[in-house]
N, C-alpha and C positions, 0 to 999 in steps of 0.2 A: 395302594392306588398309585404311588410313584413308580413302582415296578412296571405297572401297566402302561404308564405314559412313556417310559423309556422304551418299551417294546414297540409301541406305535412309532416313535421317532426313528428307530432302526429300520422299520419296514419302509418308511417314507424315503430315507436316504438310499436304500437299496433300489427302490423303484426309480428314483431320479438317475442313479448311476447306470442302470440298465438302459434308460432312454439315451443317455449320452454316448454309450458304446454300441448302440444298435447298428450303426453303419459299418463297423469294422470287426465285430465279434459276434459269435453265436449267442443267442438269448441265454441268459442265466437261468438255471433250473429254479422253478418256484417251489417253495415248501408245500408239502401235502398237508391239508387240514387234519388235525387230530381226529382220529376215529372216535365216534360216540361209544360209550361203554355199552356192552351187550345187555347189561342189566342196569336199570336205574339205581342210583345210590340214594340212601336215606339222607335227610337234611340234618340229622343229629347223630353223632357218634355216641357210643356208650360213655366215653369220657366226657363229652359235652353234656350229656344227660345228667351224669353224676354231678357235674359242676352246677347245673341249674338247680338240682335238688338240694345241693349244699347251700346255695345262696338263699333258697326259700326257707330252709331250716334255720339259717342265721336270722332272717327277718322275723320268723315266727318266735324264735327264742327270745329275741330282744323285746318284742311286743308282749309276749306272755309274761315276761319277768315283771313288767309294770302294769299289765292289764290296760295298756294304752293302745288304741287302734290307729293312732296317727301315722305310724310308719308302715302299716300293712299294705297300702296301695302300691308300694314299690314292687311287691311280688304277689299280691292277692287281688282278685277281681271277681265280679259276679257273685254267684252263690257263696263261694268261699269267703269273700270279704264280708258279706252280710251275716253269715253264720258266726264267723270268728268275732266280729264286733259285738254281736249279741251275747256270745259266750263270756266276754269280759264283763258285761253287765251281770250275767248270772253268777260268775265267780265272785264279784264284789258283793252282790246281794246276799249270797249264802256264806260269806266270810271264808271263801275258799273250799267249802264243802263240795261244791260242784265245779271243778276246774275245767278249763278248756279241753276239748277233745284231743287225745294223744294222736299225733300225726307222724308216724315214722317216715323218714325220707330215705331209708335204705331199700333199694328195689330188689324184688325177686324176679319180676318180669317187666320188660320195657316193650311198649308198642310204639315205635317211632314212625313219624310220617314220611311218606315218599311223595313229594309234591314240589312244584316250583312256584306256587302262588301262596298268598296269605288270605285269611288267617290260617294258622297251622295248629295242629293238636297232637299232643303226645299223651299216652295213657301209661300209668305206672301202677303195678300191683306191688304194694309194700311188703316188707317182712312183717310178721306178726308183732304187735306191740308187746312190751314187757308185761303189761297187765293181762296178757293172754286173750284180749279181745280179738275180733276178726281182723284180718289184714284189710287195709284200705285200698280202694281204687282211687288214685289221684288223677285228675284231669288238668293238664297243663296246656295253656294256649299262648300263642304269639300273634298279636293283632297285625303287626306290620314288620317289615325288615328292620326297622329302627327300634322296635320294642323288645324288651326281654320276655322270656317265657314267664308267665305268671300262673299261680295256682287258681284255676277257675272253680273247681269244686272237688268234693271227695264223697265217697260212699263206702259203706261197710259191706264186705262180701257176705253173702248168705252162707249159712252152715252147709258144708259139703259141696258148695258150688265150685265147679271147675271152669276156668276161663277157656273159651274156644281158642284153638290154635290160630296164630297169626304169622305173618312173614317174619323171618329172623331179622335181627337188628342190622345185619349187613346189607339188607335189601330195603327194608321199610315197608309200611302198609299204606295203601292208597286211601285218601279221604273219600268219603261217600256223600254224595249230594243229598240234600234234604228230601228231594222228590225222586230219588233214584228208583229206577225200575230194576227188575231182576232179583228182587227180594220178596219174601213173603208179604211184607208191608214196607213202605218207604219209611225212613226215619221219622218224618213228620207225622205220618199216619200212626206209627207205633206209639208215639207219645200221646197223641190225641185220643186214640182208642183206649189206651191204658188208663188215662184220666177218667174216661167214661166208666170203665170197669171199677175203678176205685169208688166212684160215686154210686153206681147201681148194682155192683156185685154180679151175681149170676143172671140178673134180669137185664144186664147190658146186652145190647145187640152184638157187641164184640167179645163177649165172654169166652166164646169158643176158641179164640186166638191166643188166649193166655191161661195156662193152667194155674191152679191155686199156688200162691207163693208166700214167702215169709213176710214180705212188706205189706201186701194186701191183707193178710191175716192180722198183722199188728194194727193197721189202720182201722179195720173193722172192729176189732176187739176194743181198742181205745175209744173209738167213737161211741160204741154201745154203752161202755161203762160210764162215760162222761154224761151221756144223755140220761142214763138211769139215775145218776147221782143228783141231777138237777131237775128231774121231772116234776117235783112238787112246786117249784118256783119259776121255772123257765123252760123254754124250748130251745133245742140245739139243732142247727143245720150246718152242713159242711159242703164246701165246693172245692173242686180241684181243677186248676187252670194251667195248661202248658204255658211256659214263659216264652214270649216272642223272641226269636233268635237264640233261644236257650237249648240248642241241640248240637251235639258234635257226633261224628261217626267215622270209624275207620274200618277198612275191609278185613275180613277174616280169611284164613287160608282156603276155606271151602267155597268162597264166593259170597258168603253172608256178610254180616256187619256187627260190630259192637257199637251200639247206639247209647249215648248218655244224654239225658235231658233233664231240664229243671221244671219243676211243677210248684205252683203256689197253692197251698192249702189254706183255706180260710174257715175258721170255726166261729160261727155267729151265735151268740147267746141273747135271746130276747126274754127279758125279765117280765114275768106275768104278775108277780106280786112280791112285795118286800124288796130285798136286795140280795145280791150274790157277792160273797166275800172273795177277794183275791188272796187266798191263804198262802199261795206259793210266793215267797219273797221275790223270786225272779219275775213272775208275772206282775206283781205289784210295782216293781221297779220299772219295768217297761211301760206300764200304764200310767205311772205317776199317781196312783191312788190305791186305796186298800179295798174298795168295794165299788160295785156298780148298781144302779137302781133301774136303769132303762135297758141298756144293751152293752155288749162287749164283743169285740172282734179280735180273735187271735190269728195271727198270720204265721204260717210255717213255711220255711224254705226247704223244698225237697229236691234231692238229686237221685235219679234212678238210672241204672245201667241195664241194658238188655242185650241178649244175643238174638239177632234176627237171622233166621236161616235163609239160604237162597231159595228163590222160586223153584218149584219142582223137587225140592228136597223131600226125603222121607220123614224129616222132622217137620211137623205141621203146626207147631205152636212156638210162640216167642217166650224165651226164658228170661226171668228177672235175675240178674247176676249180683247186683249190689244196690243198696239204697241208704239214704240218710234223710232224717225227718227232724228238723230243728226249728224251734220257736224263735222268731226274729222280731216280732212286733205284737204289742197288745194295746188296744185302744178301748175306751169305755166312757160311759156317762151314767 
């Protein structure tokens, strides 16, 4: 900031001197403005991205060590904060048998933003965790120029999934508006229609836009098994609701987009007779009770990433790239 002020002062003095000499000397040559770069530059370098990831790792490590979420908001926000906080309840309730999700912060791919406005988003595909689970897709966001980048969410890449090509880190990838045209579906339409497919399967009006995928298969299998296990004493219904403002998107090299959205899944159990035990210590800890006699609502925080091809592409369906499905709340009576 001081260097800038000094520069302005020099320009002012030069202008005044030129006026005083105007009657007896030729005009002084004025400096040419710096030419704009031919290609826009990214707002984060690789080194800066590595620094952001390092700080997120430090905050996670400190909180994980004590299972205390108090320090998480420094570098976590949104779905990531909700999920990690619930994972500490799970780890405590299971005496460490179910620890927090491993989140590597070593990147194998960076998708950095190319924008002059806020909020800003960066996507990171991590190295594979030591336990050989799937690499994670991390979503980092910066709300304003004064805020640090925070971990907004994460999702596990599907088996065999290949991320679409994006601009290299020297150039950056443009953000995509929620109502953007020029895509098979806008980011907002993508999340809303996929939520309908989760609810209605092949009967959904939008089923043709989404091929069968690993996350949908998991949701349908889990839902059917849960309903079957409780059919003698309760009915189970499930809803899927896109989170308002819970979508980020960056352009791909082919004119498409990587879209990441948050969905709230709610599983409602209506008890018809007797009671339903909350046998899972994690669920019991979240609910603050061991059983319910009337109803119970389980709330899951989901993060789903998609590749949306450009309009007119030979690729005519939207691909699910990564997903996370985490229990974050249980209520009951």
